[in-house]
C-alpha positions in Angstrom: 47.9 100.2 125.0 44.8 99.2 125.4 43.2 97.0 128.7 41.1 93.7 128.7 38.0 96.0 129.1 38.8 99.0 126.7 38.9 95.7 123.7 36.2 94.3 125.2 33.9 97.4 124.8 35.2 98.0 121.2 34.6 94.3 120.6 31.0 94.5 122.0 30.5 97.6 119.7 31.5 95.7 117.3 29.0 93.1 118.1 26.4 94.9 118.8 22.9 93.8 119.1 23.1 91.0 116.3 26.9 89.8 114.9 25.8 87.2 112.7 27.4 84.3 114.1 24.7 82.1 115.4 27.3 80.8 117.8 29.6 81.9 121.2 33.4 82.3 120.6 35.6 82.4 123.9 38.7 84.1 123.1 41.2 83.2 125.5 44.2 85.9 126.3 45.6 83.6 128.6 46.4 85.9 132.3 45.2 89.3 130.1 41.6 87.4 130.6 38.9 85.9 129.0 36.5 87.9 126.2 32.9 86.0 125.7 30.8 86.5 122.3 27.5 85.0 123.0 27.0 85.5 119.4 23.5 83.1 120.0 21.2 85.0 122.3 19.3 88.1 121.0 20.3 90.6 121.6 24.1 89.7 121.2 25.8 90.1 124.0 29.9 90.3 125.2 31.8 89.6 128.5 34.8 88.4 130.1 33.3 85.6 131.3 34.7 82.1 130.9 32.3 80.0 129.3 32.1 77.0 127.7 31.7 78.4 123.6 31.5 77.2 120.2 34.8 77.7 119.0 37.5 79.1 121.6 40.2 81.6 119.7 43.4 81.2 122.4 46.9 83.3 122.2 48.7 85.7 123.7 48.1 89.4 124.2 50.7 90.8 122.8 49.8 89.0 120.1 45.4 89.7 119.3 46.7 92.7 120.3 48.5 93.5 117.2 46.0 90.9 114.7 43.3 93.6 116.2 46.1 96.5 114.8 46.4 94.2 111.6 49.9 93.6 112.1 49.4 90.1 112.2 47.7 88.5 109.4 45.4 86.0 111.3 46.4 83.0 109.0 50.3 83.6 109.6 49.7 83.6 113.1 47.4 80.2 113.0 50.5 78.6 110.8 52.7 79.9 112.5 50.8 78.5 116.2 50.9 81.7 117.7 46.3 81.6 117.4 44.9 78.8 118.2 41.3 77.2 117.4 38.7 74.5 119.6 35.5 73.4 118.3 33.9 75.1 115.1 36.9 76.7 113.0 33.5 78.2 110.7 33.0 80.3 113.1 35.8 81.6 114.2 36.7 82.9 111.1 33.9 85.3 110.9 35.5 86.8 113.6 38.1 89.0 112.2 36.3 92.1 111.2 35.0 92.2 114.8 38.5 92.0 115.5 40.0 94.9 113.8 40.7 98.5 115.8 
């Protein structure tokens, strides 16, 4: 089972120095923690800071792992209320390729 540090490191590698996001995104994984993707800075950065973001994606850790493993469809998770988005929804949609494991 993955932990927050290993998931953060995986996302850091997927984001690289230029993710093409052009904005900031925060993954709020409840008690498991947060992952902050700064796609507006150059180079891009990924941390576990809790900062304001252009889009915040909130979901449980278990649902996040299922989503990143391809066992949970992002659209279905959103429709079922398992995944909530605050802010810029278009930025959140660009995240899917970065979250796959």
